[in-house]
C-alpha positions as a Markdown table, in Angstrom:
| # | Residue | x | y | z |
|---|---|---|---|---|
| 1 | Met | -2.2 | -4.4 | -47.3 |
| 2 | Ile | -5.5 | -4.4 | -49.4 |
| 3 | Asp | -5.4 | -7.0 | -52.5 |
| 4 | Pro | -8.1 | -5.1 | -54.9 |
| 5 | Ala | -8.5 | -8.0 | -57.0 |
| 6 | Cys | -9.6 | -10.2 | -53.7 |
| 7 | Leu | -11.8 | -7.3 | -52.5 |
| 8 | Arg | -13.6 | -7.1 | -56.1 |
| 9 | Ser | -14.3 | -10.6 | -56.5 |
| 10 | Phe | -15.7 | -10.6 | -53.0 |
| 11 | Glu | -18.1 | -7.4 | -53.9 |
| 12 | Glu | -19.1 | -9.4 | -57.1 |
| 13 | Arg | -20.2 | -12.4 | -55.3 |
| 14 | Leu | -21.7 | -10.4 | -52.4 |
| 15 | Asp | -25.3 | -10.6 | -51.5 |
| 16 | Pro | -26.0 | -8.3 | -48.6 |
| 17 | Ser | -29.2 | -9.7 | -47.7 |
| 18 | Asn | -28.0 | -13.1 | -47.8 |
| 19 | Leu | -24.4 | -13.7 | -46.7 |
| 20 | Gly | -24.7 | -17.2 | -46.3 |
| 21 | Leu | -24.3 | -17.0 | -50.0 |
| 22 | Ser | -21.4 | -14.8 | -50.5 |
| 23 | Gly | -18.7 | -17.2 | -49.9 |
| 24 | Gly | -15.0 | -17.0 | -49.1 |
| 25 | Ala | -15.4 | -14.7 | -46.2 |
| 26 | Ser | -16.5 | -14.1 | -42.7 |
| 27 | Leu | -18.4 | -11.2 | -41.1 |
| 28 | Leu | -16.4 | -9.8 | -38.2 |
| 29 | Gly | -18.9 | -7.1 | -37.1 |
| 30 | Cys | -22.0 | -5.1 | -38.2 |
| 31 | Gly | -22.1 | -1.2 | -37.2 |
| 32 | Glu | -24.9 | 1.1 | -37.7 |
| 33 | Ile | -23.8 | 2.2 | -41.2 |
| 34 | Ser | -21.0 | -0.5 | -42.2 |
| 35 | Ala | -20.2 | -4.0 | -42.1 |
| 36 | Val | -16.5 | -5.4 | -41.3 |
| 37 | Phe | -15.3 | -8.6 | -43.2 |
| 38 | Ala | -12.6 | -10.9 | -43.2 |
| 39 | Leu | -11.7 | -12.4 | -46.9 |
| 40 | Glu | -10.7 | -15.8 | -47.4 |
| 41 | Gly | -8.0 | -14.9 | -49.5 |
| 42 | Asp | -6.3 | -12.4 | -46.5 |
| 43 | Pro | -7.7 | -13.2 | -43.2 |
| 44 | Asp | -5.1 | -11.1 | -41.6 |
| 45 | Val | -6.9 | -8.0 | -42.5 |
| 46 | Ala | -10.4 | -7.1 | -41.4 |
| 47 | Cys | -12.1 | -4.5 | -44.1 |
| 48 | Lys | -14.8 | -2.1 | -43.7 |
| 49 | Arg | -17.7 | -1.9 | -46.7 |
| 50 | Met | -19.0 | 1.6 | -46.8 |
| 51 | Pro | -21.5 | 1.1 | -50.2 |
| 52 | Leu | -22.2 | 4.6 | -49.9 |
| 53 | Phe | -21.4 | 6.2 | -53.2 |
| 54 | Ser | -23.1 | 7.4 | -56.6 |
| 55 | Ser | -19.8 | 7.5 | -58.5 |
| 56 | Ala | -15.9 | 6.3 | -57.8 |
| 57 | Ala | -15.3 | 10.3 | -57.4 |
| 58 | Ala | -17.0 | 10.9 | -55.0 |
| 59 | Ala | -15.6 | 7.6 | -52.8 |
| 60 | Gln | -12.5 | 8.9 | -53.7 |
| 61 | Gly | -13.2 | 11.9 | -52.2 |
| 62 | Tyr | -14.5 | 9.9 | -49.2 |
| 63 | Ala | -10.9 | 8.3 | -48.9 |
| 64 | Asp | -9.2 | 11.2 | -49.3 |
| 65 | Leu | -11.3 | 12.6 | -46.4 |
| 66 | Tyr | -10.2 | 9.8 | -44.3 |
| 67 | Arg | -6.7 | 10.2 | -45.1 |
| 68 | Arg | -6.5 | 13.5 | -43.5 |
| 69 | Tyr | -8.7 | 12.7 | -40.6 |
| 70 | Val | -6.1 | 9.6 | -40.0 |
| 71 | Ala | -3.5 | 12.0 | -40.1 |
| 72 | Tyr | -4.9 | 14.6 | -37.6 |
| 73 | Leu | -5.6 | 11.7 | -35.0 |
| 74 | Arg | -2.4 | 10.8 | -35.3 |
| 75 | Glu | -0.9 | 14.4 | -34.9 |
| 76 | Ala | -2.9 | 14.5 | -31.8 |
| 77 | Gly | -1.2 | 11.7 | -30.5 |
| 78 | Leu | -3.4 | 8.8 | -31.1 |
| 79 | Glu | -2.4 | 5.0 | -32.0 |
| 80 | Leu | -3.9 | 3.8 | -35.0 |
| 81 | Pro | -3.8 | 0.6 | -36.5 |
| 82 | Glu | -1.9 | -0.1 | -40.0 |
| 83 | Asp | -4.5 | 1.0 | -42.7 |
| 84 | Asp | -5.7 | 1.0 | -46.3 |
| 85 | Thr | -8.1 | 2.0 | -48.4 |
| 86 | Cys | -9.9 | 0.9 | -51.8 |
| 87 | Val | -13.0 | 2.0 | -54.0 |
| 88 | Val | -14.6 | -1.1 | -56.0 |
| 89 | Glu | -16.9 | -0.2 | -58.7 |
| 90 | Met | -19.8 | -2.9 | -60.2 |
| 91 | Pro | -22.2 | -2.2 | -63.0 |
| 92 | Gly | -25.2 | -1.5 | -61.7 |
| 93 | Arg | -24.4 | -1.1 | -58.1 |
| 94 | Pro | -23.3 | 1.5 | -55.6 |
| 95 | Val | -19.7 | 2.2 | -55.7 |
| 96 | Val | -18.2 | 0.9 | -52.6 |
| 97 | Leu | -15.1 | 2.1 | -50.4 |
| 98 | Tyr | -13.2 | -0.5 | -48.3 |
| 99 | Ile | -11.6 | 0.7 | -45.5 |
| 100 | Ala | -9.0 | -2.1 | -44.4 |
| 101 | Gln | -6.8 | -2.6 | -41.0 |
| 102 | Lys | -4.8 | -5.2 | -39.6 |
| 103 | Arg | -7.3 | -7.6 | -37.5 |
| 104 | Leu | -7.1 | -7.5 | -34.0 |
| 105 | Pro | -8.1 | -10.4 | -31.8 |
| 106 | Pro | -11.7 | -9.6 | -30.7 |
| 107 | Glu | -10.2 | -10.1 | -26.7 |
| 108 | Val | -8.6 | -6.6 | -26.9 |
| 109 | Phe | -11.3 | -4.4 | -28.0 |
| 110 | Gly | -12.3 | -2.7 | -24.5 |
| 111 | His | -16.1 | -3.8 | -24.6 |
| 112 | Ala | -14.7 | -7.2 | -24.5 |
| 113 | Leu | -12.1 | -6.5 | -21.8 |
| 114 | Val | -14.5 | -5.0 | -19.3 |
| 115 | His | -16.4 | -8.2 | -18.9 |
| 116 | Arg | -13.0 | -10.0 | -18.2 |
| 117 | Leu | -10.8 | -7.6 | -16.4 |
| 118 | Asp | -10.9 | -6.8 | -12.7 |
| 119 | Glu | -12.2 | -3.8 | -11.3 |
| 120 | Arg | -8.8 | -2.3 | -11.0 |
| 121 | Ala | -7.8 | -3.2 | -14.5 |
| 122 | Cys | -11.3 | -1.7 | -15.4 |
| 123 | Arg | -10.6 | 1.6 | -14.0 |
| 124 | Gly | -6.9 | 1.6 | -15.7 |
| 125 | Leu | -8.9 | 1.2 | -19.0 |
| 126 | Leu | -11.2 | 3.9 | -18.5 |
| 127 | Asp | -8.3 | 6.4 | -17.6 |
| 128 | Ala | -6.1 | 5.3 | -20.4 |
| 129 | Val | -9.2 | 5.7 | -22.9 |
| 130 | Gly | -10.0 | 9.1 | -21.3 |
| 131 | Glu | -6.4 | 10.7 | -21.6 |
| 132 | Arg | -7.0 | 9.4 | -25.4 |
| 133 | Ile | -10.0 | 12.1 | -25.6 |
| 134 | Ala | -8.6 | 14.0 | -23.9 |
| 135 | Arg | -5.3 | 14.4 | -26.1 |
| 136 | Val | -8.2 | 14.8 | -29.4 |
| 137 | Phe | -9.8 | 18.1 | -27.4 |
| 138 | Ala | -6.2 | 19.3 | -26.4 |
| 139 | Phe | -4.9 | 19.3 | -30.1 |
| 140 | Asn | -8.4 | 20.9 | -31.1 |
| 141 | Glu | -7.6 | 23.8 | -28.4 |
| 142 | Arg | -4.4 | 24.2 | -30.0 |
| 143 | Arg | -5.3 | 24.2 | -33.8 |
| 144 | Arg | -9.3 | 25.7 | -33.4 |
| 145 | Pro | -10.5 | 27.4 | -35.4 |
| 146 | Arg | -8.3 | 26.2 | -38.4 |
| 147 | Ile | -8.8 | 22.3 | -37.6 |
| 148 | Glu | -11.3 | 20.5 | -34.7 |
| 149 | Leu | -11.5 | 16.9 | -34.6 |
| 150 | Ala | -14.5 | 14.9 | -33.4 |
| 151 | Ile | -14.1 | 11.5 | -31.9 |
| 152 | Asp | -16.3 | 8.5 | -31.0 |
| 153 | Gly | -14.9 | 7.3 | -27.6 |
| 154 | Gln | -17.0 | 4.3 | -27.3 |
| 155 | Leu | -15.4 | 1.2 | -25.7 |
| 156 | Ser | -15.6 | -1.1 | -28.9 |
| 157 | Asn | -13.4 | 1.7 | -30.6 |
| 158 | Trp | -10.4 | 1.1 | -28.6 |
| 159 | Ala | -8.1 | -2.1 | -28.7 |
| 160 | Leu | -5.6 | -2.6 | -26.1 |
| 161 | Leu | -2.6 | -5.0 | -27.3 |
| 162 | Glu | -0.7 | -7.1 | -25.0 |
| 163 | Asp | 2.5 | -4.6 | -25.6 |
| 164 | Gly | 0.3 | -2.1 | -23.3 |
| 165 | Arg | -0.3 | 0.1 | -26.6 |
| 166 | Leu | -3.9 | 1.3 | -26.9 |
| 167 | Leu | -4.9 | 1.5 | -30.6 |
| 168 | Phe | -8.0 | 4.0 | -31.8 |
| 169 | Val | -9.6 | 2.0 | -34.4 |
| 170 | Asp | -12.8 | 3.9 | -35.3 |
| 171 | Thr | -11.3 | 6.0 | -38.0 |
| 172 | Ser | -13.5 | 5.4 | -40.6 |
| 173 | Thr | -16.4 | 8.6 | -40.0 |
| 174 | Pro | -13.8 | 11.5 | -40.4 |
| 175 | Leu | -15.7 | 14.2 | -38.4 |
| 176 | His | -13.7 | 17.0 | -38.6 |
| 177 | Arg | -13.9 | 20.8 | -39.2 |
| 178 | Leu | -11.5 | 23.4 | -41.4 |
| 179 | Asp | -12.3 | 26.8 | -40.3 |
| 180 | Gly | -15.6 | 25.7 | -38.7 |
| 181 | Ile | -16.8 | 24.2 | -41.7 |
| 182 | Glu | -17.9 | 20.3 | -41.3 |
| 183 | Gln | -16.0 | 18.6 | -43.8 |
| 184 | Leu | -18.0 | 15.2 | -44.1 |
| 185 | Asp | -21.5 | 15.4 | -45.7 |
| 186 | Pro | -23.8 | 14.7 | -43.3 |
| 187 | Glu | -26.5 | 12.9 | -45.9 |
| 188 | Leu | -24.3 | 10.2 | -46.0 |
| 189 | Phe | -25.4 | 9.1 | -42.7 |
| 190 | Leu | -28.9 | 8.8 | -44.0 |
| 191 | Ala | -27.9 | 6.9 | -47.3 |
| 192 | Ser | -29.0 | 3.7 | -46.0 |
| 193 | Ala | -32.4 | 4.9 | -44.7 |
| 194 | Pro | -35.3 | 5.1 | -47.1 |
| 195 | Gly | -35.7 | 8.2 | -48.9 |
| 196 | Ser | -39.0 | 9.0 | -48.2 |
| 197 | Leu | -38.1 | 8.9 | -44.4 |
| 198 | Arg | -35.0 | 10.9 | -44.8 |
| 199 | Trp | -36.3 | 14.6 | -44.0 |
| 200 | Leu | -37.8 | 12.7 | -40.6 |
| 201 | Leu | -34.6 | 11.4 | -39.7 |
| 202 | Arg | -32.5 | 14.5 | -40.4 |
| 203 | Leu | -34.9 | 16.7 | -38.4 |
| 204 | Ala | -35.0 | 14.2 | -35.3 |
| 205 | Phe | -31.3 | 13.6 | -34.5 |
| 206 | Leu | -28.7 | 14.1 | -37.6 |
| 207 | Asp | -27.5 | 17.2 | -35.9 |
| 208 | Glu | -27.8 | 15.7 | -32.7 |
| 209 | Val | -25.6 | 12.7 | -33.6 |
| 210 | Met | -22.9 | 14.3 | -35.6 |
| 211 | Gly | -22.7 | 17.4 | -33.2 |
| 212 | Arg | -21.9 | 15.2 | -29.7 |
| 213 | Tyr | -18.5 | 14.2 | -30.8 |
| 214 | Tyr | -17.1 | 17.6 | -30.9 |
| 215 | Ser | -18.0 | 18.1 | -27.3 |
| 216 | Pro | -15.7 | 16.8 | -24.9 |
| 217 | Arg | -18.5 | 16.5 | -21.8 |
| 218 | Arg | -20.7 | 14.9 | -24.3 |
| 219 | Val | -18.1 | 12.6 | -25.8 |
| 220 | Tyr | -17.2 | 11.4 | -21.9 |
| 221 | Leu | -21.0 | 10.8 | -21.1 |
| 222 | Asp | -21.2 | 8.5 | -24.4 |
| 223 | Leu | -18.7 | 6.7 | -23.2 |
| 224 | Val | -19.3 | 6.1 | -19.8 |
| 225 | Ala | -23.3 | 5.4 | -21.0 |
| 226 | Asn | -22.3 | 2.7 | -22.8 |
| 227 | Leu | -21.3 | 0.7 | -20.3 |
| 228 | His | -25.4 | 0.6 | -19.7 |
| 229 | Lys | -25.0 | -1.3 | -23.1 |
| 230 | Glu | -22.5 | -3.4 | -22.1 |
| 231 | Lys | -24.3 | -4.7 | -19.1 |
| 232 | Arg | -21.7 | -3.0 | -16.7 |
| 233 | Glu | -23.5 | -0.5 | -14.8 |
| 234 | Asp | -21.7 | -1.4 | -11.9 |
| 235 | Leu | -19.1 | 0.3 | -13.7 |
| 236 | Val | -20.6 | 3.5 | -14.3 |
| 237 | Pro | -19.4 | 5.3 | -10.8 |
| 238 | Leu | -15.8 | 4.4 | -11.8 |
| 239 | Ala | -16.0 | 5.8 | -15.1 |
| 240 | Leu | -17.8 | 9.0 | -13.9 |
| 241 | Glu | -14.9 | 9.3 | -11.5 |
| 242 | Ala | -12.3 | 9.2 | -14.5 |
| 243 | Ala | -14.4 | 11.4 | -16.7 |
| 244 | Asn | -15.1 | 14.2 | -14.5 |
| 245 | Gly | -11.7 | 14.5 | -13.6 |
| 246 | Arg | -11.2 | 15.5 | -17.2 |
| 247 | Ile | -13.9 | 17.8 | -17.9 |
| 248 | Gln | -12.8 | 21.5 | -17.5 |
| 249 | Gly | -15.2 | 24.5 | -16.5 |
| 250 | Glu | -18.5 | 22.3 | -16.8 |
| 251 | Glu | -21.3 | 20.5 | -14.7 |
| 252 | Pro | -19.8 | 16.9 | -13.8 |
| 253 | Leu | -21.7 | 14.0 | -15.2 |
| 254 | Thr | -24.4 | 12.1 | -13.0 |
| 255 | Val | -25.6 | 8.8 | -12.9 |
| 256 | Asp | -29.2 | 10.0 | -13.8 |
| 257 | Glu | -27.8 | 11.9 | -16.6 |
| 258 | Val | -26.1 | 8.8 | -18.0 |
| 259 | Arg | -28.9 | 6.5 | -17.5 |
| 260 | Thr | -31.4 | 9.3 | -19.4 |
| 261 | Phe | -28.8 | 9.9 | -22.2 |
| 262 | Tyr | -28.2 | 6.0 | -22.7 |
| 263 | Ala | -32.0 | 5.8 | -22.9 |
| 264 | Ala | -32.6 | 8.7 | -25.4 |
| 265 | Asp | -29.7 | 7.3 | -27.7 |
| 266 | Arg | -31.2 | 3.7 | -27.4 |
| 267 | Arg | -34.5 | 5.1 | -28.8 |
| 268 | Ile | -32.3 | 7.2 | -31.7 |
| 269 | Trp | -30.7 | 4.0 | -32.9 |
| 270 | Ser | -33.3 | 1.7 | -32.8 |
| 271 | Val | -35.8 | 3.8 | -34.6 |
| 272 | Phe | -32.9 | 4.2 | -37.5 |
| 273 | Gln | -32.2 | 0.6 | -37.3 |
| 274 | Ala | -36.3 | -0.1 | -37.9 |
| 275 | Phe | -36.1 | 2.4 | -40.7 |
| 276 | Arg | -33.3 | 0.4 | -42.4 |
| 277 | Arg | -35.2 | -2.9 | -41.9 |
| 278 | Phe | -38.3 | -1.5 | -43.5 |
| 279 | Asp | -36.2 | -0.1 | -46.2 |
| 280 | Arg | -35.1 | -3.8 | -47.1 |
| 281 | Trp | -38.3 | -5.4 | -46.8 |
| 282 | Leu | -39.4 | -2.8 | -49.1 |
| 283 | Lys | -36.8 | -3.6 | -51.8 |
| 284 | Arg | -37.0 | -7.2 | -51.8 |
| 285 | Ser | -40.9 | -6.9 | -52.0 |
| 286 | Arg | -40.2 | -5.1 | -55.4 |
| 287 | Gly | -37.2 | -7.8 | -56.8 |
| 288 | Ser | -34.5 | -4.8 | -56.1 |
| 289 | Arg | -31.1 | -5.6 | -54.7 |
| 290 | Tyr | -30.4 | -4.2 | -51.2 |
| 291 | Glu | -27.0 | -2.9 | -50.6 |
| 292 | Phe | -26.3 | -2.4 | -47.2 |
| 293 | Val | -25.7 | -5.5 | -44.2 |
| 294 | Leu | -27.8 | -5.2 | -41.5 |
| 295 | Pro | -27.1 | -6.2 | -37.9 |
| 296 | Glu | -29.3 | -8.6 | -36.0 |
| 297 | Arg | -31.2 | -6.8 | -33.4 |
| 298 | Ile | -28.9 | -5.3 | -31.0 |
| 299 | Ala | -29.6 | -5.6 | -27.4 |
| 300 | Arg | -29.4 | -2.1 | -26.2 |
């Protein structure tokens, strides 16, 4: 799927701080840590750029971890897009891992669908997402303690195709535990933050952000709270009904809890992005290259 020569040519031209000078690509999306591009030479592939690594061996190790996580997700019963990986090395720069997937139309993603489907169809979408999340935690029950998977169930991570298949697309953060030990180095989450502030970020929320995706209740809470970000608070009661039907042996989620969780989560990521913007300004002021593509200020 990936053309290594095309990726290398793109990476060579790329200025993360000034995408207008990069040429030959379009920015499809920008997340908290990575950016997704469609390259001029391969427009049917979405390439997620992850400039996190100090060596090719470290990047390849991450790619191997990713492959294992993807295999486990499929074993758990999720459908995933066709995918590929490629490590790109450029002299004097961090090693970049690209994770590619078949490009999908933007209108099929869950966060777009909730703005154009009627209430009944939205309920069906939320039920389907909830059922896929439940598959992952059923897998954990069967395979724990040897294997335990995490999953970020937010709406933007799901794509509903015309043939009715629901794909999980957010596979690039391979959070999983083997024999109770986290396999993903948590420091990678902080690679794009200023080094002098990483201790504060680590203390403030690293465990909170990573740990939430192993808890069924918190994954469903995050999914429902995501409706606030999408400005579809009117769907929260429907989503709560769908989520609470899948939470076993725990207190049901409430509207107030969802609102409080969303406000706290918004603060966490707003602080993280503020630190990243400061780091970009600091590097630019010193004439250094900044390796990450930062999103515009995100409406939360």
